[in-house]
Structure formats: C-alpha cells, structure tokens
C-alpha positions in Angstrom: 51.9 116.9 140.1 54.4 118.9 137.8 53.5 122.9 136.9 53.7 124.3 133.9 55.1 127.1 131.9 52.8 130.2 130.6 55.7 132.8 128.8 54.7 136.2 127.6 56.3 138.2 124.6 55.7 141.0 122.9 58.2 144.5 122.6 58.5 146.8 125.9 54.4 148.7 125.7 52.8 145.8 124.7 51.6 145.4 128.4 52.9 142.1 129.1 53.8 143.2 133.2 50.0 144.8 133.8 48.6 141.2 131.8 51.6 138.9 133.6 50.2 140.6 136.8 46.9 139.9 136.7 47.7 136.4 135.0 49.4 135.0 137.8 46.1 136.1 140.0 43.8 133.8 138.2 45.7 130.8 138.5 45.9 131.6 142.4 42.3 131.6 142.5 41.8 128.6 141.5 44.0 127.0 143.9 47.8 126.4 142.0 50.7 127.7 143.7 52.5 130.4 140.8 56.0 131.9 140.3 56.9 135.1 138.1 59.5 135.7 137.0 61.6 137.8 133.9 64.7 137.3 131.2 67.1 138.3 131.0 66.9 138.5 134.4 65.5 135.6 137.3 68.5 134.9 138.8 71.9 136.5 140.8 74.1 135.6 137.4 71.0 137.0 135.5 70.3 139.9 136.8 73.6 140.9 136.7 73.1 140.2 132.4 70.0 142.7 132.5 72.2 145.6 133.3 74.5 145.0 131.1 72.4 144.3 128.3 70.1 147.0 129.0 72.2 150.0 129.9 72.2 152.0 127.0 76.7 152.3 126.9 76.8 149.4 126.0 78.0 148.4 122.6 77.2 144.7 121.9 77.9 142.4 118.8 74.1 140.7 118.3 76.2 137.4 118.6 77.6 138.4 122.0 74.3 139.5 123.2 72.1 136.0 121.8 75.5 134.3 124.1 74.6 136.1 127.0 70.9 136.3 126.7 71.4 132.5 126.6 73.9 132.5 128.9 71.2 133.8 132.2 68.5 130.5 130.6 70.7 128.3 130.9 71.1 129.6 134.9 67.3 130.9 135.5 66.2 126.9 134.2 68.4 125.5 136.7 67.9 127.5 139.4 64.5 128.9 139.6 61.9 127.9 136.1 63.1 123.5 136.5 63.0 123.2 140.3 59.7 125.1 140.3 58.2 123.2 138.0 59.3 120.0 139.4 57.3 120.9 142.2 54.1 121.7 141.2 54.6 125.4 141.1 53.5 127.3 137.2 55.5 129.7 136.2 54.6 133.0 134.3 57.7 134.1 133.1 58.4 137.6 131.1 60.0 137.0 128.1 61.8 133.8 127.3 63.5 132.0 124.5 61.3 134.1 121.5 62.6 136.8 122.7 66.1 135.9 121.7 64.9 135.0 117.9 62.6 138.1 117.7 65.8 140.1 118.8 68.8 139.0 117.9 67.6 137.5 115.2 65.2 139.3 113.5 65.8 142.1 115.1 69.5 142.5 114.2 70.2 139.6 112.1 72.1 136.8 113.6 71.1 133.4 111.4 68.2 131.6 113.3 70.0 128.6 112.5 72.5 129.7 115.0 69.8 130.6 117.9 68.3 127.4 117.2 71.5 126.1 118.1 72.3 127.6 121.2 68.5 126.8 122.2 68.5 122.6 121.5 72.3 122.9 123.7 70.4 125.3 126.8 67.2 124.3 126.7 67.0 120.6 125.6 63.7 119.5 124.9 62.6 122.6 127.3 59.4 124.4 126.3 56.6 126.9 127.5 53.5 125.1 127.8 51.9 128.3 126.4 53.2 131.6 124.9 51.0 134.9 124.7 52.9 137.2 122.1 51.7 140.7 123.1 51.3 141.9 119.2 51.4 145.8 119.2 52.3 148.4 116.6 56.1 149.9 117.5 55.0 153.5 117.3 52.3 152.5 119.9 54.6 150.4 122.1 57.0 153.2 122.1 55.1 156.1 123.1 53.9 153.3 125.7 56.6 152.9 127.3 58.3 156.3 126.7 55.5 157.6 129.4 57.4 155.6 131.9 60.9 155.5 131.6 64.0 156.2 129.5 64.0 154.4 127.3 66.9 151.5 127.2 69.0 150.2 125.3 66.6 148.6 123.2 64.4 150.2 123.5 66.0 153.0 121.6 66.5 150.9 118.2 65.1 152.6 114.9 61.3 151.8 114.2 62.7 149.4 111.4 64.5 147.4 114.1 61.1 146.6 115.6 59.3 146.0 112.6 61.8 143.3 112.4 61.2 141.6 115.3 57.4 142.2 115.6 57.4 139.6 112.0 60.0 137.2 113.8 57.1 137.0 116.3 54.8 136.9 113.5 57.3 133.7 111.7 57.4 132.5 115.6 53.5 132.5 115.8 53.0 130.8 112.8 55.8 128.3 112.9 54.4 127.4 116.7 50.8 127.4 116.6 49.8 125.2 119.0 51.8 126.9 121.8 51.8 130.5 120.8 48.9 132.5 120.7 48.8 136.1 119.0 47.1 138.7 121.7 46.1 142.4 119.8 47.9 144.4 121.9 45.0 147.0 121.2 42.8 145.9 122.3 41.2 147.2 125.9 42.5 145.0 129.2 38.9 143.7 129.2 38.7 142.2 125.9 42.4 141.0 125.9 41.3 139.5 130.0 38.5 137.6 128.7 40.8 136.3 125.9 43.8 135.1 128.4 40.9 133.6 130.6 39.7 131.6 128.0 43.3 130.5 127.6 44.3 129.9 131.0 40.7 127.9 131.5 42.2 125.3 129.6 45.9 124.5 130.8 43.7 124.8 134.2 41.3 122.4 133.7 
C-alpha cells in the first residue's frame, strides 16, 4: 500500500509545527507509520541549504532562492519522500512547493511560469494528497514568531512582503481546491483540530 503525502503551509507563526505534531500522532493512533519532515531540509544537503537560505547575513537573488529550494526538494524527494511513500509510510511535510510559489513567487516576484517550470522538472506529476494552508494575518504571525525566536532572513521582511505571500497562498488554494484546504489559524487549537480530524479521517478511511 502506498503512503499518503500531506503538506502544511503558511507563514511563520501560523502554528504549522504544533499542528504537524498533532496530526502525526493522530495518524499513528490509526496504526499508520508516519514520517515527519520539512522544507527546505529533510536531508543533509537540504539542511545545509536551509541554513544558507535563512542566514540573515546572506543577500540572495530571488531566483537563486528558488533554484536552491528546488535543489533541496529534488534531494528530499529522492532520498526521503518517495521512498517512504513507496513503502507505505505517510509523509507529513512542513512546507513544500506551494511555499516557493508564495515566498519566491508572490513575495519576491519570481514569475510563476519559472516556478512552474522548476516544479514540473523536479517533481513531474508528484503532488501532495492533501495540503493544509494555515492562514493568519502577517502581524499576528510576526507577533507569535517573535515570542519564541529571533527572526530569520525571511521573517525580517516587511509586512508588505508577507501580504504578497498570503495573497499567493490564497491564489494557490483557489487554483487547487480539491488538494488544498484553508484553515483560519486565528481560531483556537481545539477548533482547528476538529477541522484537521475531519480532513485526516477522509484520507484514513
């Protein structure tokens, strides 16, 4: 049996990490084997590129960012995601290609056609079975993030940048309504988990 591929999207402070951990436990309670991972990251190369991409001292061209994201993604798919799915393991990933469309495309202005070209080249037909987009206003996301850590290179961007990122995510949801599900991340954890439980129950059945 092939595993399912679930991705979580949203700006920092949307609660992805918290909900990812809960979703993994929910699936394990249903006797499913689960692998959690993240992007950029997930492999030795991916984690090295993550450190580079998030380094506040770096000044990278947006297209360089996109290329590095997809380089990390190619390794991630080859070394982690596809082998896990083929062996029946469910994969939960903190961000995937929708984030590149949102951050490098929407936020930084890389043409979507270029991101699409990289997507088709690197992924082929591979897409998540479900993507949950945790939608939160940028000011709330920033406030939540700053409570726990210093901002990285992306988090220190202006609110206008994150407004464009959010608009890009909303567009992605509109274009892929059967794959992507928007969650109001300003709701209580209990309210959000009720929605997540319904989504996961459909996949588990």
